[in-house]
DRENSEVO-712531 format. One record per atom (N, C-alpha, C, O): residue number from 1; x, y, z; residue in one letter. Coordinates in steps of 0.02 Angstrom, whole numbers, plus 32768, in hexadecimal, padded with zeros to 4 digits. Example, Ala and Ser with C-alpha at 12.3 -4.5 7.8 and 13.67 -1.06 7.14 Angstrom:
BEGIN
@seq = 1	px = 8294	py = 7EE4	pz = 8186	type = a
@seq = 1	px = 8267	py = 7F1F	pz = 8186	type = a
@seq = 1	px = 8294	py = 7F5B	pz = 8186	type = a
@seq = 1	px = 82C8	py = 7F5A	pz = 81A7	type = a
@seq = 2	px = 8282	py = 7F90	pz = 8162	type = s
@seq = 2	px = 82AC	py = 7FCB	pz = 8165	type = s
@seq = 2	px = 8285	py = 8002	pz = 818A	type = s
@seq = 2	px = 829E	py = 8039	pz = 8192	type = s
# end
This chain:
BEGIN
@seq = 1	px = 8B08	py = 0239	pz = 586B	type = x
@seq = 1	px = 8AF9	py = 0257	pz = 58AA	type = x
@seq = 1	px = 8AEB	py = 02A1	pz = 58A0	type = x
@seq = 1	px = 8B10	py = 02C4	pz = 587F	type = x
@seq = 2	px = 8AB5	py = 02B8	pz = 58BD	type = x
@seq = 2	px = 8AA1	py = 02FE	pz = 58B7	type = x
@seq = 2	px = 8AC2	py = 0327	pz = 58F0	type = x
@seq = 2	px = 8ABB	py = 0316	pz = 592A	type = x
@seq = 3	px = 8AE5	py = 035C	pz = 58DD	type = x
@seq = 3	px = 8B05	py = 0387	pz = 590F	type = x
@seq = 3	px = 8ADC	py = 03C7	pz = 5917	type = x
@seq = 3	px = 8AC5	py = 03E5	pz = 58E7	type = x
@seq = 4	px = 8AD5	py = 03DB	pz = 5954	type = x
@seq = 4	px = 8AB0	py = 0417	pz = 5964	type = x
@seq = 4	px = 8ADE	py = 0448	pz = 5988	type = x
@seq = 4	px = 8B03	py = 0435	pz = 59B5	type = x
@seq = 5	px = 8ADB	py = 0485	pz = 5974	type = x
@seq = 5	px = 8B03	py = 04B9	pz = 5994	type = x
@seq = 5	px = 8AD8	py = 04DB	pz = 59C9	type = x
@seq = 5	px = 8AA2	py = 04F4	pz = 59BA	type = x
@seq = 6	px = 8AF0	py = 04DD	pz = 5A06	type = x
@seq = 6	px = 8ACC	py = 04FE	pz = 5A3C	type = x
@seq = 6	px = 8AF2	py = 053D	pz = 5A50	type = x
@seq = 6	px = 8B2F	py = 053D	pz = 5A55	type = x
@seq = 7	px = 8ACC	py = 0572	pz = 5A5C	type = x
@seq = 7	px = 8AEB	py = 05AF	pz = 5A75	type = x
@seq = 7	px = 8AEC	py = 05AB	pz = 5AC1	type = x
@seq = 7	px = 8AC1	py = 058C	pz = 5AE0	type = x
@seq = 8	px = 8B1E	py = 05CA	pz = 5AE0	type = x
@seq = 8	px = 8B1E	py = 05CD	pz = 5B29	type = x
@seq = 8	px = 8AE0	py = 05F2	pz = 5B42	type = x
@seq = 8	px = 8AC5	py = 061D	pz = 5B1F	type = x
@seq = 9	px = 8ACA	py = 05E1	pz = 5B7E	type = x
@seq = 9	px = 8A8D	py = 05FC	pz = 5B99	type = x
@seq = 9	px = 8A8F	py = 0648	pz = 5B9F	type = x
@seq = 9	px = 8A5C	py = 0669	pz = 5B96	type = x
@seq = 10	px = 8ACA	py = 0664	pz = 5BAF	type = x
@seq = 10	px = 8ACE	py = 06AC	pz = 5BB8	type = x
@seq = 10	px = 8AC3	py = 06D4	pz = 5B77	type = x
@seq = 10	px = 8ABA	py = 0711	pz = 5B7A	type = x
@seq = 11	px = 8AC3	py = 06B4	pz = 5B3D	type = x
@seq = 11	px = 8AB6	py = 06D8	pz = 5AFF	type = x
@seq = 11	px = 8A6D	py = 06D3	pz = 5AE9	type = x
@seq = 11	px = 8A5A	py = 06EC	pz = 5AB5	type = x
@seq = 12	px = 8A44	py = 06B2	pz = 5B12	type = x
@seq = 12	px = 89FD	py = 06AA	pz = 5B01	type = x
@seq = 12	px = 89DA	py = 06EE	pz = 5B01	type = x
@seq = 12	px = 89E2	py = 0716	pz = 5B2F	type = x
@seq = 13	px = 89B3	py = 06FA	pz = 5ACD	type = x
@seq = 13	px = 898B	py = 0736	pz = 5AC8	type = x
@seq = 13	px = 8943	py = 0720	pz = 5ABC	type = x
@seq = 13	px = 8935	py = 0700	pz = 5A8A	type = x
@seq = 14	px = 8916	py = 0730	pz = 5AEB	type = x
@seq = 14	px = 88D0	py = 071B	pz = 5AE1	type = x
@seq = 14	px = 88B5	py = 0736	pz = 5A9F	type = x
@seq = 14	px = 88C7	py = 076E	pz = 5A8B	type = x
@seq = 15	px = 888A	py = 0710	pz = 5A7F	type = x
@seq = 15	px = 8872	py = 0724	pz = 5A3D	type = x
@seq = 15	px = 8846	py = 0762	pz = 5A3E	type = x
@seq = 15	px = 883D	py = 0783	pz = 5A0B	type = x
@seq = 16	px = 8829	py = 0773	pz = 5A78	type = x
@seq = 16	px = 87FF	py = 07AF	pz = 5A7B	type = x
@seq = 16	px = 8828	py = 07EF	pz = 5A81	type = x
@seq = 16	px = 880D	py = 0826	pz = 5A7C	type = x
@seq = 17	px = 8869	py = 07E9	pz = 5A8D	type = x
@seq = 17	px = 8894	py = 0824	pz = 5A91	type = x
@seq = 17	px = 88B3	py = 082F	pz = 5A4C	type = x
@seq = 17	px = 88D9	py = 0806	pz = 5A34	type = x
@seq = 18	px = 88A2	py = 0866	pz = 5A2E	type = x
@seq = 18	px = 88BD	py = 0878	pz = 59ED	type = x
@seq = 18	px = 88E7	py = 08B6	pz = 59F5	type = x
@seq = 18	px = 88CC	py = 08EC	pz = 5A02	type = x
@seq = 19	px = 8929	py = 08B2	pz = 59ED	type = x
@seq = 19	px = 8951	py = 08EE	pz = 59F4	type = x
@seq = 19	px = 893F	py = 0921	pz = 59BE	type = x
@seq = 19	px = 892F	py = 090E	pz = 5986	type = x
@seq = 20	px = 8942	py = 095F	pz = 59D0	type = x
@seq = 20	px = 8933	py = 0994	pz = 59A0	type = x
@seq = 20	px = 8965	py = 0993	pz = 5967	type = x
@seq = 20	px = 89A1	py = 0989	pz = 5972	type = x
@seq = 21	px = 894D	py = 099C	pz = 592B	type = x
@seq = 21	px = 8978	py = 0996	pz = 58F0	type = x
@seq = 21	px = 89A5	py = 09D3	pz = 58E8	type = x
@seq = 21	px = 89DA	py = 09CE	pz = 58C7	type = x
@seq = 22	px = 8992	py = 0A0C	pz = 5904	type = x
@seq = 22	px = 89BB	py = 0A48	pz = 58FB	type = x
@seq = 22	px = 89D6	py = 0A5F	pz = 593F	type = x
@seq = 22	px = 89B4	py = 0A5A	pz = 5971	type = x
@seq = 23	px = 8A14	py = 0A79	pz = 5940	type = x
@seq = 23	px = 8A2C	py = 0A98	pz = 597D	type = x
@seq = 23	px = 8A02	py = 0AD5	pz = 598E	type = x
@seq = 23	px = 89E0	py = 0AF1	pz = 5963	type = x
@seq = 24	px = 8A03	py = 0AE9	pz = 59CD	type = x
@seq = 24	px = 89D9	py = 0B20	pz = 59E5	type = x
@seq = 24	px = 89E5	py = 0B60	pz = 59BE	type = x
@seq = 24	px = 89B6	py = 0B84	pz = 59AD	type = x
@seq = 25	px = 8A24	py = 0B70	pz = 59AE	type = x
@seq = 25	px = 8A33	py = 0BAE	pz = 598B	type = x
@seq = 25	px = 8A17	py = 0BAE	pz = 5944	type = x
@seq = 25	px = 89FD	py = 0BE0	pz = 592C	type = x
@seq = 26	px = 8A1B	py = 0B75	pz = 5921	type = x
@seq = 26	px = 89FF	py = 0B6F	pz = 58DE	type = x
@seq = 26	px = 89B3	py = 0B74	pz = 58DF	type = x
@seq = 26	px = 8995	py = 0B96	pz = 58B5	type = x
@seq = 27	px = 8995	py = 0B53	pz = 5910	type = x
@seq = 27	px = 894D	py = 0B54	pz = 5915	type = x
@seq = 27	px = 8935	py = 0B9A	pz = 5928	type = x
@seq = 27	px = 8903	py = 0BB2	pz = 590C	type = x
@seq = 28	px = 8958	py = 0BBC	pz = 5955	type = x
@seq = 28	px = 8944	py = 0C00	pz = 5968	type = x
@seq = 28	px = 8949	py = 0C2F	pz = 592C	type = x
@seq = 28	px = 891E	py = 0C5A	pz = 5922	type = x
@seq = 29	px = 897D	py = 0C27	pz = 5902	type = x
@seq = 29	px = 8984	py = 0C50	pz = 58C7	type = x
@seq = 29	px = 894A	py = 0C44	pz = 5896	type = x
@seq = 29	px = 892F	py = 0C73	pz = 5879	type = x
@seq = 30	px = 8936	py = 0C05	pz = 588E	type = x
@seq = 30	px = 88FE	py = 0BF5	pz = 5863	type = x
@seq = 30	px = 88BD	py = 0C11	pz = 587F	type = x
@seq = 30	px = 8892	py = 0C28	pz = 585A	type = x
@seq = 31	px = 88B5	py = 0C0E	pz = 58C1	type = x
@seq = 31	px = 887A	py = 0C2A	pz = 58E2	type = x
@seq = 31	px = 8877	py = 0C75	pz = 58D7	type = x
@seq = 31	px = 8842	py = 0C91	pz = 58C8	type = x
@seq = 32	px = 88B0	py = 0C96	pz = 58E0	type = x
@seq = 32	px = 88B3	py = 0CDF	pz = 58D6	type = x
@seq = 32	px = 88A3	py = 0CF1	pz = 588D	type = x
@seq = 32	px = 887F	py = 0D21	pz = 5880	type = x
@seq = 33	px = 88BD	py = 0CCA	pz = 585E	type = x
@seq = 33	px = 88B0	py = 0CD7	pz = 5817	type = x
@seq = 33	px = 8866	py = 0CD0	pz = 5806	type = x
@seq = 33	px = 884D	py = 0CF1	pz = 57D8	type = x
@seq = 34	px = 8843	py = 0CA4	pz = 582B	type = x
@seq = 34	px = 87FC	py = 0C9A	pz = 581F	type = x
@seq = 34	px = 87D1	py = 0CCA	pz = 5849	type = x
@seq = 34	px = 8794	py = 0CC2	pz = 584C	type = x
@seq = 35	px = 87F1	py = 0CFB	pz = 5869	type = x
@seq = 35	px = 87CE	py = 0D2C	pz = 5893	type = x
@seq = 35	px = 87A9	py = 0D0B	pz = 58CD	type = x
@seq = 35	px = 8772	py = 0D21	pz = 58E0	type = x
@seq = 36	px = 87C7	py = 0CD8	pz = 58EA	type = x
@seq = 36	px = 87AA	py = 0CB5	pz = 5924	type = x
@seq = 36	px = 87D4	py = 0CBE	pz = 5963	type = x
@seq = 36	px = 87CC	py = 0C98	pz = 5993	type = x
@seq = 37	px = 87FF	py = 0CF0	pz = 5963	type = x
@seq = 37	px = 882A	py = 0CFC	pz = 599D	type = x
@seq = 37	px = 8804	py = 0D0A	pz = 59DD	type = x
@seq = 37	px = 8818	py = 0CF5	pz = 5A13	type = x
@seq = 38	px = 87CC	py = 0D2E	pz = 59D7	type = x
@seq = 38	px = 87A3	py = 0D3C	pz = 5A12	type = x
@seq = 38	px = 8785	py = 0CFB	pz = 5A2E	type = x
@seq = 38	px = 877F	py = 0CF4	pz = 5A6B	type = x
@seq = 39	px = 8772	py = 0CCD	pz = 5A02	type = x
@seq = 39	px = 8758	py = 0C8C	pz = 5A19	type = x
@seq = 39	px = 878E	py = 0C66	pz = 5A3F	type = x
@seq = 39	px = 8780	py = 0C47	pz = 5A72	type = x
@seq = 40	px = 87CC	py = 0C67	pz = 5A25	type = x
@seq = 40	px = 8805	py = 0C46	pz = 5A46	type = x
@seq = 40	px = 880B	py = 0C60	pz = 5A8D	type = x
@seq = 40	px = 880D	py = 0C39	pz = 5ABC	type = x
@seq = 41	px = 880D	py = 0CA2	pz = 5A95	type = x
@seq = 41	px = 8815	py = 0CC1	pz = 5AD7	type = x
@seq = 41	px = 87DA	py = 0CB3	pz = 5B04	type = x
@seq = 41	px = 87E3	py = 0CA4	pz = 5B3F	type = x
@seq = 42	px = 879E	py = 0CB7	pz = 5AE9	type = x
@seq = 42	px = 8761	py = 0CAD	pz = 5B11	type = x
@seq = 42	px = 875D	py = 0C65	pz = 5B2B	type = x
@seq = 42	px = 8750	py = 0C5A	pz = 5B66	type = x
@seq = 43	px = 8769	py = 0C35	pz = 5AFF	type = x
@seq = 43	px = 8765	py = 0BEF	pz = 5B14	type = x
@seq = 43	px = 879C	py = 0BE0	pz = 5B47	type = x
@seq = 43	px = 8790	py = 0BBE	pz = 5B79	type = x
@seq = 44	px = 87D8	py = 0BF9	pz = 5B3A	type = x
@seq = 44	px = 8810	py = 0BED	pz = 5B68	type = x
@seq = 44	px = 8801	py = 0C0B	pz = 5BAC	type = x
@seq = 44	px = 880F	py = 0BEC	pz = 5BE0	type = x
@seq = 45	px = 87E6	py = 0C47	pz = 5BAD	type = x
@seq = 45	px = 87D9	py = 0C69	pz = 5BED	type = x
@seq = 45	px = 879C	py = 0C4D	pz = 5C11	type = x
@seq = 45	px = 87A0	py = 0C3D	pz = 5C4C	type = x
@seq = 46	px = 8764	py = 0C48	pz = 5BEE	type = x
@seq = 46	px = 8726	py = 0C33	pz = 5C0F	type = x
@seq = 46	px = 8723	py = 0BE8	pz = 5C1F	type = x
@seq = 46	px = 870F	py = 0BD5	pz = 5C55	type = x
@seq = 47	px = 8738	py = 0BBE	pz = 5BF0	type = x
@seq = 47	px = 8732	py = 0B76	pz = 5BFA	type = x
@seq = 47	px = 876D	py = 0B58	pz = 5C1F	type = x
@seq = 47	px = 8765	py = 0B27	pz = 5C43	type = x
@seq = 48	px = 87A8	py = 0B74	pz = 5C16	type = x
@seq = 48	px = 87E4	py = 0B56	pz = 5C34	type = x
@seq = 48	px = 8802	py = 0B80	pz = 5C6C	type = x
@seq = 48	px = 882D	py = 0B68	pz = 5C91	type = x
@seq = 49	px = 87EC	py = 0BBF	pz = 5C74	type = x
@seq = 49	px = 8801	py = 0BE8	pz = 5CAB	type = x
@seq = 49	px = 8849	py = 0BFF	pz = 5CAA	type = x
@seq = 49	px = 8866	py = 0C0D	pz = 5CDF	type = x
@seq = 50	px = 8868	py = 0C03	pz = 5C6F	type = x
@seq = 50	px = 88AC	py = 0C1A	pz = 5C67	type = x
@seq = 50	px = 88AF	py = 0C4D	pz = 5C2E	type = x
@seq = 50	px = 8880	py = 0C53	pz = 5C07	type = x
@seq = 51	px = 88E7	py = 0C70	pz = 5C2B	type = x
@seq = 51	px = 88EE	py = 0CA1	pz = 5BF5	type = x
@seq = 51	px = 891E	py = 0C8A	pz = 5BBE	type = x
@seq = 51	px = 891D	py = 0CA5	pz = 5B87	type = x
@seq = 52	px = 8946	py = 0C58	pz = 5BCC	type = x
@seq = 52	px = 8976	py = 0C3D	pz = 5B9B	type = x
@seq = 52	px = 8970	py = 0BF0	pz = 5B99	type = x
@seq = 52	px = 8964	py = 0BD0	pz = 5BCC	type = x
@seq = 53	px = 8978	py = 0BD4	pz = 5B5E	type = x
@seq = 53	px = 8974	py = 0B8B	pz = 5B55	type = x
@seq = 53	px = 89A9	py = 0B68	pz = 5B80	type = x
@seq = 53	px = 899C	py = 0B32	pz = 5B9A	type = x
@seq = 54	px = 89E3	py = 0B86	pz = 5B86	type = x
@seq = 54	px = 8A1A	py = 0B67	pz = 5BAB	type = x
@seq = 54	px = 8A0B	py = 0B5D	pz = 5BF5	type = x
@seq = 54	px = 8A2C	py = 0B36	pz = 5C17	type = x
@seq = 55	px = 89D9	py = 0B80	pz = 5C0F	type = x
@seq = 55	px = 89C6	py = 0B79	pz = 5C55	type = x
@seq = 55	px = 899D	py = 0B3A	pz = 5C62	type = x
@seq = 55	px = 8994	py = 0B26	pz = 5C9C	type = x
@seq = 56	px = 8985	py = 0B1A	pz = 5C2D	type = x
@seq = 56	px = 895E	py = 0ADD	pz = 5C34	type = x
@seq = 56	px = 898B	py = 0AA0	pz = 5C3A	type = x
@seq = 56	px = 89C4	py = 0AA1	pz = 5C25	type = x
@seq = 57	px = 896F	py = 0A6A	pz = 5C58	type = x
@seq = 57	px = 8993	py = 0A2B	pz = 5C59	type = x
@seq = 57	px = 8997	py = 0A10	pz = 5C11	type = x
@seq = 57	px = 8973	py = 0A29	pz = 5BE5	type = x
@seq = 58	px = 89C1	py = 09E1	pz = 5C05	type = x
@seq = 58	px = 89CB	py = 09C5	pz = 5BC2	type = x
@seq = 58	px = 8989	py = 09A9	pz = 5BA7	type = x
@seq = 58	px = 8978	py = 09B4	pz = 5B6D	type = x
@seq = 59	px = 8964	py = 0986	pz = 5BD1	type = x
@seq = 59	px = 8925	py = 0969	pz = 5BBB	type = x
@seq = 59	px = 88F2	py = 099F	pz = 5BAA	type = x
@seq = 59	px = 88CF	py = 099A	pz = 5B77	type = x
@seq = 60	px = 88EE	py = 09D3	pz = 5BD3	type = x
@seq = 60	px = 88C0	py = 0A0A	pz = 5BC6	type = x
@seq = 60	px = 88D6	py = 0A32	pz = 5B88	type = x
@seq = 60	px = 88AC	py = 0A4C	pz = 5B63	type = x
@seq = 61	px = 8917	py = 0A38	pz = 5B7D	type = x
@seq = 61	px = 8930	py = 0A5A	pz = 5B41	type = x
@seq = 61	px = 8918	py = 0A35	pz = 5B03	type = x
@seq = 61	px = 88FE	py = 0A53	pz = 5AD4	type = x
@seq = 62	px = 8921	py = 09F3	pz = 5B03	type = x
@seq = 62	px = 890B	py = 09CA	pz = 5ACA	type = x
@seq = 62	px = 88BF	py = 09D1	pz = 5AC0	type = x
@seq = 62	px = 88A8	py = 09D8	pz = 5A87	type = x
@seq = 63	px = 889A	py = 09D0	pz = 5AF7	type = x
@seq = 63	px = 8851	py = 09D7	pz = 5AF2	type = x
@seq = 63	px = 883E	py = 0A1A	pz = 5AD4	type = x
@seq = 63	px = 8814	py = 0A1E	pz = 5AA7	type = x
@seq = 64	px = 885C	py = 0A50	pz = 5AED	type = x
@seq = 64	px = 884D	py = 0A93	pz = 5AD4	type = x
@seq = 64	px = 8860	py = 0A99	pz = 5A8A	type = x
@seq = 64	px = 883A	py = 0AB4	pz = 5A63	type = x
@seq = 65	px = 889B	py = 0A82	pz = 5A78	type = x
@seq = 65	px = 88B2	py = 0A88	pz = 5A33	type = x
@seq = 65	px = 8886	py = 0A5F	pz = 5A04	type = x
@seq = 65	px = 887A	py = 0A73	pz = 59CB	type = x
@seq = 66	px = 886E	py = 0A26	pz = 5A1B	type = x
@seq = 66	px = 8840	py = 09FE	pz = 59F2	type = x
@seq = 66	px = 87FE	py = 0A22	pz = 59E9	type = x
@seq = 66	px = 87E2	py = 0A21	pz = 59B2	type = x
@seq = 67	px = 87E5	py = 0A41	pz = 5A1D	type = x
@seq = 67	px = 87A7	py = 0A68	pz = 5A19	type = x
@seq = 67	px = 87B0	py = 0AA0	pz = 59E7	type = x
@seq = 67	px = 8785	py = 0AAC	pz = 59BC	type = x
@seq = 68	px = 87E7	py = 0AC4	pz = 59EB	type = x
@seq = 68	px = 87F3	py = 0AFC	pz = 59BE	type = x
@seq = 68	px = 87FE	py = 0AE4	pz = 5976	type = x
@seq = 68	px = 87E8	py = 0B06	pz = 5947	type = x
@seq = 69	px = 881E	py = 0AAC	pz = 596D	type = x
@seq = 69	px = 8827	py = 0A91	pz = 5929	type = x
@seq = 69	px = 87E3	py = 0A7F	pz = 590B	type = x
@seq = 69	px = 87D8	py = 0A8B	pz = 58CF	type = x
@seq = 70	px = 87B6	py = 0A62	pz = 5933	type = x
@seq = 70	px = 8773	py = 0A52	pz = 591A	type = x
@seq = 70	px = 874B	py = 0A92	pz = 590B	type = x
@seq = 70	px = 8727	py = 0A95	pz = 58D9	type = x
@seq = 71	px = 8752	py = 0AC3	pz = 5935	type = x
@seq = 71	px = 8730	py = 0B03	pz = 592A	type = x
@seq = 71	px = 8749	py = 0B23	pz = 58E9	type = x
@seq = 71	px = 8721	py = 0B3C	pz = 58C1	type = x
@seq = 72	px = 878A	py = 0B22	pz = 58DE	type = x
@seq = 72	px = 87A7	py = 0B3F	pz = 58A1	type = x
@seq = 72	px = 878D	py = 0B19	pz = 5864	type = x
@seq = 72	px = 877B	py = 0B37	pz = 5832	type = x
@seq = 73	px = 878C	py = 0AD7	pz = 5869	type = x
@seq = 73	px = 8774	py = 0AAE	pz = 5831	type = x
@seq = 73	px = 872B	py = 0ABD	pz = 5822	type = x
@seq = 73	px = 8717	py = 0AC0	pz = 57E8	type = x
@seq = 74	px = 8703	py = 0AC7	pz = 5856	type = x
@seq = 74	px = 86BC	py = 0AD5	pz = 584D	type = x
@seq = 74	px = 86B2	py = 0B19	pz = 582B	type = x
@seq = 74	px = 8685	py = 0B20	pz = 5801	type = x
@seq = 75	px = 86DA	py = 0B4B	pz = 583D	type = x
@seq = 75	px = 86D3	py = 0B8D	pz = 581F	type = x
@seq = 75	px = 86EF	py = 0B90	pz = 57D9	type = x
@seq = 75	px = 86DC	py = 0BBC	pz = 57B1	type = x
@seq = 76	px = 871D	py = 0B63	pz = 57C8	type = x
@seq = 76	px = 873A	py = 0B64	pz = 5785	type = x
@seq = 76	px = 870F	py = 0B3E	pz = 5752	type = x
@seq = 76	px = 8717	py = 0B48	pz = 5716	type = x
@seq = 77	px = 86E2	py = 0B14	pz = 5769	type = x
@seq = 77	px = 86BA	py = 0AEF	pz = 5739	type = x
@seq = 77	px = 8677	py = 0B0E	pz = 572D	type = x
@seq = 77	px = 864F	py = 0AF4	pz = 5705	type = x
# end
């Protein structure tokens, strides 16, 4: 008999949602080290309308941090 393990529904994470691999403070430090701090502030202010990441909802924080992680990766390669 084949047994299958099912997770409860409340632990479901859609596959299109990828949590950011780095916490905000680590990512911000990496952004600053790459001289992209102005980009961080500009994107946060113009695109998200806030001055601090903590002012965003959890979903928007993840979205912003993923954008910044991709930007950092693009500038490092």
